[in-house]
N, C-alpha and C positions, 0 to 999 in steps of 0.2 A: 826875467819877469814875463817875457812873451811865451817862453816854454811853459812856465807855471800856469799862465792863463790858458794856453792851448790845452793842457792836460785837464784843467778844471772844467772848461767848457765841453771837452770830449766826454768826461764823466757825466756831466749833466745830460748830454744827448743820449748816452748809453742808458742812463737811468730812465729817461723818458721812454725809450724803446722797450725796456724790460717791464716797466710798470704800465705802459700804454697811457701815460699821463703826459701830454705835451707841455712844453715849457715856453717861457718868454723868448723872443728873438735874441739871438746871440749878438746882433748888431748893437745891442745896448752896451756891450763891452768891447766890440771890435769896430774900428772905424770902417765906414762904408766902402772905402777904397783900399782896405788892407787885405788884398787877395792872398798874400803870402801867409798871414796869420790864419785866415780862414782855411786854407789848404793844410796848414799845420794841425788844426783841429781835426780835419778829416783824416789826416795821416795817423794821428794818435789813435783814432778808433780803428783804422785799418790794422795798425800794429797790435792793438788789443785783441782783435778778432783772430789774427794770425797766431798770436801767442796762445789762444785757446785751441789751436789746431785747425782752424778754418782755412779753406783753400781758395785763393783768388783764381777765377776762371775767365776774367776779362774785364772790360770797362764799359761804362755807359756814357753817352754824351747827352747833356741836357741843355736847355735854352737854345735850341736850334731854330726856333721861330723868331724871326726878326721883330714881330709885334711884341712878343714876350720880352725880348732883349730891351726894346724901347721902354716897356712898362717898368722894368727893373733898373733902367738907366745904365746899361752896359752895352758893349759892342762886340762881345765874344761869347761863345758857349762856355759851359763848364763840364767837368767830368766827375765820375764816381767809380768806385770799385765794385765789381760783381763777384760774389762768393758762391761756391757750389751749393750751399744750403739756401740760397735765394732762388734757385732754379726749380721750376716745375715743368712737368711734361704736358704736352697738348692734351687737354681734357682732364688732367689730374686734379682732384679736389684740393682747393686751397682754403684753409680755415681763416675766416675773418678775425678770429681771436689773435692772429699774429699781427694784426694791423691796427692803426690808430684812426686815420682819416684818409683812406686810400682813394686813388683815382687810377683809371686805366687809360692807356694810350697805345695805339698801334704803331709798330716800327718795322724797319728792315734790319735784320741782324746779319752781320758778316762773321764768318768763322775763318780764321787765318790758317794758312799752311806754311807760311814763312815769317820770319822775324821782320820787323820794320824798325831799322836802327839808324836811318839817315837823319841828318839835321833838318833837311827839307825834303819832304816827300812829294811825289806827283801822283796824278790819277793812275799812271801806268804802274807805279810802285804798288799802289793799293790793289789794283786789279790783279796783278801778277802774284801778289801775296795772299789773295783770298781764295780759299778752297771752294766755298759756296755761300750762298745767301739763303736766309730763312725768313718766313713771316714770323713776327714776334709780337707779344703784348708785354709791355712793361707796366708793372703795378708800382706807381710812385706813391710815396707817403711822406708825411712831414712830422718830425718830432717837435716842430715849432707850432705853437697854439694857433688854431684857426687859419693855417697856411699864411700867416702874416710874415711873408718873407721878402727879403731883398737879396742881392747877389751873394753877399757874404754869409747870409743865413743858409741858403741852399748849398753853397760850397762846403761849409762846415758840416752840414748834415748829409754828407756823402751824396751830394746832388739830388737830395730828396728821393733816394732809391729805396726799394723795399724788396720786391720779388720780380721775377720775369718768367715768361713762358715762351718756349721756342717751338715752332712748327716742326713737322717731320718730313717736309718735302724739300730736300736740298737742291738748289739750282745754281749752275755756274753763271757768273756774271755775263758771259757772252750771250746768254739767252734772254737777257733782261733789258728793259728800258727803265732805268731807275727813276728818271725825272718824270716820265709820263705815267708811271704805274699809279693807278687809282686805288684808293683804300676806302672801305666802309667798316665801321665798328658798330656792332649791334649788341643789344642785351635782350636775350630771349626772343630774338627775331625782330626787334624794333631798332631801326637804324638811329644812332645817336650822334655819330661823328663821321664826317667825310673828309677826304683830303687826297694828297698825292705826294710823290717823291719830291716835287718842286717845293713843297712846304718846308723841307728840311734843308735849310741854308741854300736853297735853289737846286741842290742835288745832294743825296746822301753821301756821295764821295767827297764833297767839300767838307762835310763833317768828319769823315774818316781821315782825311788828310790833316785837318786841324788837330785831331786827337793824336795821330801818329807823331806829329811834330812836337806837340806838348808833352807827350810821355817821354820822348827822348830828352827834352829839356829838364824834366823832373827826375831823370836818371832811372826810369823804370819803363823801358821801351816795350811796345807790344810784341808778343812772342807767338810762335806757331802754336795753334790750338786755342788761342784766345777768342772769346766771343766779344764782338763789338756791337752794342746797340746804338745805331746811328742817330736816333732822335725821332720825335713824333712826326707823323705824317698828317696829323689833323688835331683838332682840339681834344684835350683830355676829358674824361667822363668820370664824375664821382661814382664811387661804389658804396652804396648805402645799405644794401641788403644782399642776401644770397641770390645767385642767379648765374647765368652763363653769358659771358662776353665773348663774341666771335669777331675776329678781324679777318677780312677778305682783302687780299692784296693781289693785283694783277700780276700774273706770272709766277706767284709764289703760293697760291692757294690760300687756305684758311688755317687759323690757329684759334683755340678756345681756352679761355681762362674760366674755370668753374669755381665760384666762391660759395663756400658752405659756412654754416653757423658753427 
């Protein structure tokens, strides 16, 4: 019955994405504490995308803000899969027609050059496995109507992921202070969000360690070449019309998401 329910809810979310018509929260059919079933829904849609020939290129970490965790009544982040067709280049036009109710947030992305396969990882493991970091903008979206989500809703919905934009200035971690790095996110020159690395579980590496451990537990460890979006550095910003969102992150430069009609 759980497998049938997971497949049914996965189809509902796929239909919402393809029609751009959001649906009721899945928590109406999943218990609020049933994390396993929520991830089973997510995995069903990951499998469906891979069956269509789509390629996984990494993972995103969500709910890295302690305030947001408290709001949703959880004590841990979540994760979702990143696919190649979700990626846009710095400044590349992104059609709003692909999205339902998008929001933008600035993040630090890590790109791995080694696999992470230990049961328990350390900062040293993450640092030595990372080829470089990039400024990034994640475009989150929800197939759940009005962003009316709790933990199981966003987990089932691939951690509310949609698109992502990577900057083009790779920087080794040795040259960065990830905690103190300040961020501004602006739209057409107007600053709408501010933050720093400390907003991401106290340190983006804390988020990366959590993800590396979790992916080993799930049987799908992070591999060389994977992109890891470590989590928001400040409040997300709704995207309601076309325009250019630019994230500036100390030590990593800038990256722009250009939304077109």
